[in-house]
DRENKE-726237 format. One record per atom (N, C-alpha, C, CB): residue number from 1; x, y, z; atom name. Coordinates in Angstrom, 2 decimals. Glycine has a CB too. Layout:
N
   nr        x        y        z  atom
  NUM        X        Y        Z    CA
...
***
This chain:
104
   nr        x        y        z  atom
    1    42.69   -86.89   -13.13     N
    1    42.68   -87.06   -14.56    CA
    1    41.63   -86.14   -15.14     C
    1    42.40   -88.53   -14.94    CB
    2    41.98   -85.38   -16.17     N
    2    41.04   -84.57   -16.90    CA
    2    40.49   -85.39   -18.04     C
    2    41.69   -83.27   -17.43    CB
    3    39.17   -85.34   -18.24     N
    3    38.58   -86.15   -19.29    CA
    3    37.68   -85.31   -20.17     C
    3    37.80   -87.32   -18.70    CB
    4    37.92   -85.34   -21.47     N
    4    37.06   -84.71   -22.46    CA
    4    36.67   -85.78   -23.45     C
    4    37.75   -83.50   -23.16    CB
    5    35.44   -85.75   -23.87     N
    5    34.99   -86.73   -24.85    CA
    5    34.64   -85.98   -26.12     C
    5    33.79   -87.56   -24.33    CB
    6    35.30   -86.35   -27.20     N
    6    34.95   -85.84   -28.52    CA
    6    33.90   -86.77   -29.06     C
    6    36.21   -85.74   -29.48    CB
    7    32.68   -86.32   -29.13     N
    7    31.57   -87.21   -29.43    CA
    7    31.41   -87.52   -30.90     C
    7    30.32   -86.63   -28.91    CB
    8    32.38   -87.22   -31.69     N
    8    32.34   -87.61   -33.09    CA
    8    33.14   -88.90   -33.27     C
    8    32.89   -86.49   -34.01    CB
    9    33.29   -89.66   -32.19     N
    9    33.95   -90.93   -32.26    CA
    9    35.39   -90.91   -31.79     C
    9    33.90   -91.42   -33.64    CB
   10    35.95   -89.74   -31.59     N
   10    37.32   -89.64   -31.11    CA
   10    37.34   -89.35   -29.63     C
   10    38.09   -88.57   -31.86    CB
   11    38.50   -89.09   -29.12     N
   11    38.56   -88.81   -27.70    CA
   11    39.78   -87.95   -27.44     C
   11    38.60   -90.12   -26.87    CB
   12    39.61   -86.93   -26.62     N
   12    40.69   -85.97   -26.38    CA
   12    41.05   -85.91   -24.91     C
   12    40.29   -84.58   -26.88    CB
   13    41.03   -87.05   -24.24     N
   13    41.34   -87.08   -22.82    CA
   13    42.80   -86.76   -22.56     C
   13    41.00   -88.45   -22.24    CB
   14    43.04   -86.22   -21.38     N
   14    44.40   -85.99   -20.94    CA
   14    44.64   -86.98   -19.80     C
   14    44.64   -84.49   -20.47    CB
   15    45.68   -87.80   -19.94     N
   15    45.94   -88.84   -18.95    CA
   15    47.35   -88.69   -18.40     C
   15    45.75   -90.24   -19.56    CB
   16    47.52   -89.17   -17.17     N
   16    48.84   -89.22   -16.59    CA
   16    49.60   -90.44   -17.10     C
   16    48.76   -89.24   -15.07    CB
   17    48.90   -91.55   -17.34     N
   17    49.51   -92.78   -17.81    CA
   17    48.98   -93.08   -19.21     C
   17    49.21   -93.95   -16.83    CB
   18    49.86   -93.11   -20.19     N
   18    49.44   -93.30   -21.58    CA
   18    48.87   -94.68   -21.85     C
   18    50.61   -93.05   -22.49    CB
   19    49.10   -95.67   -20.97     N
   19    48.61   -97.02   -21.17    CA
   19    47.16   -97.19   -20.73     C
   19    49.48   -98.00   -20.44    CB
   20    46.62   -96.24   -19.99     N
   20    45.24   -96.32   -19.52    CA
   20    44.28   -95.98   -20.65     C
   20    45.02   -95.38   -18.32    CB
   21    43.06   -96.56   -20.63     N
   21    42.07   -96.14   -21.63    CA
   21    41.71   -94.67   -21.41     C
   21    40.80   -97.02   -21.56    CB
   22    41.43   -93.96   -22.48     N
   22    41.17   -92.52   -22.37    CA
   22    39.75   -92.22   -21.90     C
   22    41.43   -91.85   -23.69    CB
   23    38.82   -93.09   -22.22     N
   23    37.45   -92.96   -21.73    CA
   23    37.16   -94.19   -20.91     C
   23    36.41   -92.79   -22.91    CB
   24    36.63   -93.98   -19.74     N
   24    36.27   -95.12   -18.90    CA
   24    34.81   -95.48   -19.16     C
   24    36.51   -94.81   -17.40    CB
   25    34.60   -96.68   -19.67     N
   25    33.25   -97.17   -19.96    CA
   25    32.79   -98.07   -18.84     C
   25    33.21   -97.92   -21.30    CB
   26    31.49   -98.15   -18.60     N
   26    30.44   -97.41   -19.29    CA
   26    30.51   -95.92   -18.94     C
   26    29.06   -97.98   -18.92    CB
   27    30.01   -95.10   -19.86     N
   27    30.03   -93.66   -19.67    CA
   27    28.65   -93.08   -19.97     C
   27    31.11   -93.00   -20.58    CB
   28    28.22   -92.14   -19.15     N
   28    26.96   -91.43   -19.36    CA
   28    27.30   -89.98   -19.65     C
   28    26.01   -91.56   -18.12    CB
   29    26.68   -89.42   -20.69     N
   29    26.91   -88.01   -21.00    CA
   29    25.69   -87.44   -21.70     C
   29    28.17   -87.84   -21.87    CB
   30    25.63   -86.11   -21.76     N
   30    24.55   -85.44   -22.48    CA
   30    24.97   -85.26   -23.93     C
   30    24.21   -84.07   -21.82    CB
   31    24.16   -85.76   -24.80     N
   31    24.38   -85.70   -26.24    CA
   31    23.49   -84.61   -26.81     C
   31    24.10   -87.08   -26.92    CB
   32    24.08   -83.70   -27.58     N
   32    23.31   -82.67   -28.27    CA
   32    23.36   -82.99   -29.76     C
   32    23.87   -81.22   -27.98    CB
   33    22.19   -83.09   -30.36     N
   33    22.07   -83.39   -31.78    CA
   33    21.41   -82.18   -32.43     C
   33    21.25   -84.72   -32.03    CB
   34    22.14   -81.50   -33.30     N
   34    21.63   -80.30   -33.95    CA
   34    21.22   -80.66   -35.38     C
   34    22.69   -79.16   -33.94    CB
   35    19.97   -80.34   -35.70     N
   35    19.41   -80.64   -37.01    CA
   35    18.74   -79.41   -37.60     C
   35    18.41   -81.80   -36.92    CB
   36    18.62   -79.40   -38.92     N
   36    17.87   -78.34   -39.59    CA
   36    16.39   -78.56   -39.28     C
   36    18.14   -78.33   -41.13    CB
   37    15.65   -77.48   -39.18     N
   37    14.22   -77.61   -38.84    CA
   37    13.36   -77.88   -40.08     C
   37    13.72   -76.35   -38.14    CB
   38    14.00   -78.20   -41.21     N
   38    13.23   -78.64   -42.37    CA
   38    12.49   -79.93   -42.04     C
   38    14.16   -78.84   -43.60    CB
   39    13.08   -80.70   -41.12     N
   39    12.44   -81.90   -40.60    CA
   39    11.75   -81.49   -39.30     C
   39    13.49   -83.08   -40.38    CB
   40    10.51   -81.92   -39.09     N
   40     9.77   -81.49   -37.90    CA
   40    10.46   -81.97   -36.62     C
   40     8.33   -82.03   -37.95    CB
   41    10.27   -81.21   -35.55     N
   41    10.87   -81.55   -34.26    CA
   41    10.40   -82.92   -33.78     C
   41    10.53   -80.49   -33.21    CB
   42     9.13   -83.22   -33.98     N
   42     8.59   -84.51   -33.53    CA
   42     9.15   -85.65   -34.35     C
   42     7.06   -84.50   -33.62    CB
   43     9.31   -85.44   -35.64     N
   43     9.87   -86.48   -36.51    CA
   43    11.32   -86.76   -36.13     C
   43     9.77   -86.06   -37.99    CB
   44    12.08   -85.72   -35.87     N
   44    13.48   -85.92   -35.47    CA
   44    13.55   -86.66   -34.14     C
   44    14.22   -84.56   -35.36    CB
   45    12.70   -86.29   -33.19     N
   45    12.69   -86.98   -31.90    CA
   45    12.34   -88.46   -32.10     C
   45    11.67   -86.31   -30.93    CB
   46    11.39   -88.74   -32.96     N
   46    11.00   -90.13   -33.25    CA
   46    12.17   -90.89   -33.88     C
   46     9.76   -90.16   -34.19    CB
   47    12.86   -90.25   -34.83     N
   47    14.02   -90.89   -35.48    CA
   47    15.13   -91.18   -34.46     C
   47    14.57   -89.99   -36.60    CB
   48    15.36   -90.23   -33.55     N
   48    16.36   -90.45   -32.50    CA
   48    15.96   -91.61   -31.59     C
   48    16.54   -89.17   -31.67    CB
   49    14.68   -91.66   -31.20     N
   49    14.19   -92.74   -30.35    CA
   49    14.41   -94.10   -31.03     C
   49    12.69   -92.54   -30.04    CB
   50    14.06   -94.19   -32.31     N
   50    14.22   -95.45   -33.05    CA
   50    15.69   -95.84   -33.18     C
   50    13.58   -95.33   -34.43    CB
   51    16.54   -94.87   -33.47     N
   51    17.97   -95.12   -33.61    CA
   51    18.55   -95.67   -32.31     C
   51    18.71   -93.84   -34.03    CB
   52    18.23   -95.01   -31.20     N
   52    18.77   -95.42   -29.91    CA
   52    18.22   -96.77   -29.47     C
   52    18.46   -94.37   -28.85    CB
   53    16.97   -97.05   -29.80     N
   53    16.37   -98.34   -29.49    CA
   53    17.07   -99.44   -30.29     C
   53    14.86   -98.34   -29.80    CB
   54    17.28   -99.20   -31.58     N
   54    17.94  -100.16   -32.46    CA
   54    19.36  -100.47   -31.98     C
   54    17.97   -99.62   -33.90    CB
   55    20.06   -99.46   -31.47     N
   55    21.44   -99.65   -31.01    CA
   55    21.52  -100.07   -29.54     C
   55    22.23   -98.37   -31.21    CB
   56    20.38  -100.19   -28.89     N
   56    20.30  -100.57   -27.47    CA
   56    21.08   -99.58   -26.60     C
   56    20.85  -102.00   -27.26    CB
   57    20.89   -98.28   -26.87     N
   57    21.53   -97.23   -26.08    CA
   57    20.51   -96.74   -25.05     C
   57    22.04   -96.04   -26.99    CB
   58    20.79   -96.98   -23.78     N
   58    19.91   -96.47   -22.73    CA
   58    19.97   -94.95   -22.79     C
   58    20.34   -97.00   -21.30    CB
   59    18.80   -94.31   -22.71     N
   59    18.79   -92.86   -22.87    CA
   59    17.60   -92.23   -22.17     C
   59    18.79   -92.48   -24.33    CB
   60    17.71   -90.91   -22.00     N
   60    16.62   -90.09   -21.46    CA
   60    16.57   -88.84   -22.32     C
   60    16.83   -89.74   -19.93    CB
   61    15.41   -88.59   -22.93     N
   61    15.24   -87.40   -23.76    CA
   61    15.03   -86.21   -22.83     C
   61    14.03   -87.56   -24.75    CB
   62    15.90   -85.19   -22.94     N
   62    15.85   -84.05   -22.02    CA
   62    15.15   -82.83   -22.60     C
   62    17.23   -83.67   -21.61    CB
   63    15.00   -82.78   -23.93     N
   63    14.28   -81.66   -24.51    CA
   63    14.87   -81.17   -25.81     C
   63    14.23   -80.53   -23.54    CB
   64    14.24   -80.13   -26.33     N
   64    14.65   -79.55   -27.61    CA
   64    14.57   -78.03   -27.51     C
   64    13.77   -80.08   -28.78    CB
   65    15.51   -77.36   -28.18     N
   65    15.48   -75.89   -28.27    CA
   65    15.69   -75.51   -29.72     C
   65    16.58   -75.24   -27.35    CB
   66    14.89   -74.56   -30.18     N
   66    15.06   -74.05   -31.54    CA
   66    16.01   -72.85   -31.50     C
   66    13.69   -73.65   -32.17    CB
   67    16.72   -72.65   -32.61     N
   67    17.61   -71.49   -32.71    CA
   67    16.76   -70.23   -32.80     C
   67    18.56   -71.62   -33.95    CB
   68    17.39   -69.10   -32.59     N
   68    16.69   -67.81   -32.61    CA
   68    15.92   -67.56   -33.89     C
   68    17.67   -66.70   -32.39    CB
   69    16.50   -67.92   -35.02     N
   69    15.84   -67.72   -36.30    CA
   69    15.00   -68.91   -36.74     C
   69    16.86   -67.41   -37.37    CB
   70    15.02   -69.97   -35.93     N
   70    14.19   -71.14   -36.21    CA
   70    14.72   -72.05   -37.32     C
   70    12.84   -70.69   -36.57    CB
   71    15.98   -71.88   -37.72     N
   71    16.54   -72.72   -38.79    CA
   71    17.05   -74.06   -38.27     C
   71    17.67   -71.98   -39.49    CB
   72    17.41   -74.10   -36.99     N
   72    17.99   -75.30   -36.41    CA
   72    17.31   -75.63   -35.09     C
   72    19.50   -75.12   -36.21    CB
   73    17.43   -76.89   -34.69     N
   73    16.93   -77.33   -33.40    CA
   73    17.99   -78.21   -32.76     C
   73    15.58   -78.10   -33.54    CB
   74    18.16   -78.05   -31.45     N
   74    19.11   -78.84   -30.69    CA
   74    18.35   -79.77   -29.75     C
   74    20.09   -77.93   -29.90    CB
   75    18.46   -81.07   -30.01     N
   75    17.83   -82.09   -29.17    CA
   75    18.87   -82.56   -28.17     C
   75    17.28   -83.29   -30.03    CB
   76    18.50   -82.61   -26.89     N
   76    19.44   -83.03   -25.84    CA
   76    18.95   -84.33   -25.23     C
   76    19.59   -81.93   -24.76    CB
   77    19.88   -85.28   -25.14     N
   77    19.58   -86.59   -24.56    CA
   77    20.70   -86.99   -23.63     C
   77    19.38   -87.65   -25.66    CB
   78    20.36   -87.70   -22.59     N
   78    21.38   -88.30   -21.73    CA
   78    21.50   -89.76   -22.19     C
   78    21.00   -88.20   -20.17    CB
   79    22.71   -90.17   -22.55     N
   79    22.91   -91.52   -23.07    CA
   79    23.94   -92.28   -22.24     C
   79    23.36   -91.46   -24.54    CB
   80    23.81   -93.59   -22.24     N
   80    24.74   -94.49   -21.56    CA
   80    25.38   -95.37   -22.62     C
   80    24.03   -95.35   -20.45    CB
   81    26.69   -95.28   -22.76     N
   81    27.41   -96.09   -23.74    CA
   81    28.31   -97.08   -23.00     C
   81    28.25   -95.21   -24.70    CB
   82    28.32   -98.31   -23.50     N
   82    28.98   -99.39   -22.80    CA
   82    30.46   -99.55   -23.13     C
   82    28.29  -100.65   -23.10    CB
   83    30.84   -99.20   -24.38     N
   83    32.23   -99.38   -24.80    CA
   83    32.51   -98.51   -26.02     C
   83    32.52  -100.88   -25.11    CB
   84    33.75   -98.51   -26.47     N
   84    34.16   -97.67   -27.60    CA
   84    33.39   -98.03   -28.87     C
   84    35.66   -97.81   -27.84    CB
   85    33.15   -99.32   -29.09     N
   85    32.42   -99.75   -30.27    CA
   85    30.99   -99.19   -30.26     C
   85    32.39  -101.29   -30.35    CB
   86    30.38   -99.16   -29.09     N
   86    29.03   -98.61   -28.92    CA
   86    29.03   -97.13   -29.30     C
   86    28.54   -98.80   -27.46    CB
   87    30.04   -96.39   -28.83     N
   87    30.19   -94.97   -29.15    CA
   87    30.38   -94.77   -30.65     C
   87    31.38   -94.37   -28.38    CB
   88    31.26   -95.54   -31.25     N
   88    31.51   -95.42   -32.69    CA
   88    30.26   -95.72   -33.51     C
   88    32.64   -96.36   -33.11    CB
   89    29.54   -96.76   -33.12     N
   89    28.32   -97.14   -33.84    CA
   89    27.26   -96.04   -33.72     C
   89    27.76   -98.46   -33.29    CB
   90    27.13   -95.44   -32.56     N
   90    26.17   -94.36   -32.37    CA
   90    26.47   -93.20   -33.32     C
   90    26.19   -93.87   -30.91    CB
   91    27.71   -92.76   -33.36     N
   91    28.04   -91.62   -34.22    CA
   91    27.95   -91.96   -35.70     C
   91    29.43   -91.13   -33.91    CB
   92    28.25   -93.18   -36.04     N
   92    28.10   -93.63   -37.43    CA
   92    26.64   -93.55   -37.85     C
   92    28.64   -95.07   -37.60    CB
   93    25.74   -93.97   -36.98     N
   93    24.31   -93.95   -37.30    CA
   93    23.73   -92.54   -37.23     C
   93    23.55   -94.86   -36.34    CB
   94    24.22   -91.71   -36.32     N
   94    23.74   -90.33   -36.24    CA
   94    24.02   -89.57   -37.53     C
   94    24.39   -89.60   -35.06    CB
   95    25.11   -89.89   -38.21     N
   95    25.46   -89.22   -39.46    CA
   95    24.39   -89.42   -40.53     C
   95    26.79   -89.74   -39.97    CB
   96    23.58   -90.47   -40.39     N
   96    22.52   -90.77   -41.37    CA
   96    21.21   -90.06   -41.05     C
   96    22.29   -92.28   -41.42    CB
   97    21.14   -89.37   -39.93     N
   97    19.92   -88.70   -39.49    CA
   97    19.57   -87.55   -40.45     C
   97    20.08   -88.16   -38.04    CB
   98    18.33   -87.50   -40.97     N
   98    17.95   -86.43   -41.90    CA
   98    18.12   -85.05   -41.28     C
   98    16.50   -86.60   -42.33    CB
   99    18.78   -84.16   -42.02     N
   99    18.96   -82.78   -41.58    CA
   99    20.04   -82.56   -40.55     C
   99    17.70   -82.28   -41.05    CB
  100    20.83   -83.60   -40.23     N
  100    21.86   -83.47   -39.19    CA
  100    22.90   -82.43   -39.57     C
  100    22.54   -84.83   -38.93    CB
  101    23.20   -81.52   -38.65     N
  101    24.29   -80.57   -38.81    CA
  101    25.50   -81.07   -38.04     C
  101    23.88   -79.16   -38.31    CB
  102    25.31   -81.42   -36.77     N
  102    26.39   -82.00   -35.96    CA
  102    25.83   -82.57   -34.67     C
  102    27.48   -80.95   -35.66    CB
  103    26.66   -83.37   -34.00     N
  103    26.31   -83.95   -32.70    CA
  103    27.52   -83.78   -31.79     C
  103    25.89   -85.48   -32.83    CB
  104    27.29   -83.28   -30.58     N
  104    28.37   -83.07   -29.62    CA
  104    27.97   -83.60   -28.26     C
  104    28.74   -81.59   -29.53    CB
***
């Protein structure tokens, strides 16, 4: 089975059996959150920590990289999601993050 996860709440898995769930939960994946650097890197990391704590998402912060021109920063985290509702709630809350460009 080929599995792709669209981390904006959808899912683009390819399955042999259409009756099977497309994502097998619990699932662990690396989440990239790209934000404008108008918000400090430390503040964004703190906001992410609080968001994940509030949603009870087990996670490991892997680091941050700034874009070449310094306009954006990509924060990478490894997250564990328990079910589809957990995934949907995470992306719903990420949309409220100050300076968010996208999350993949």
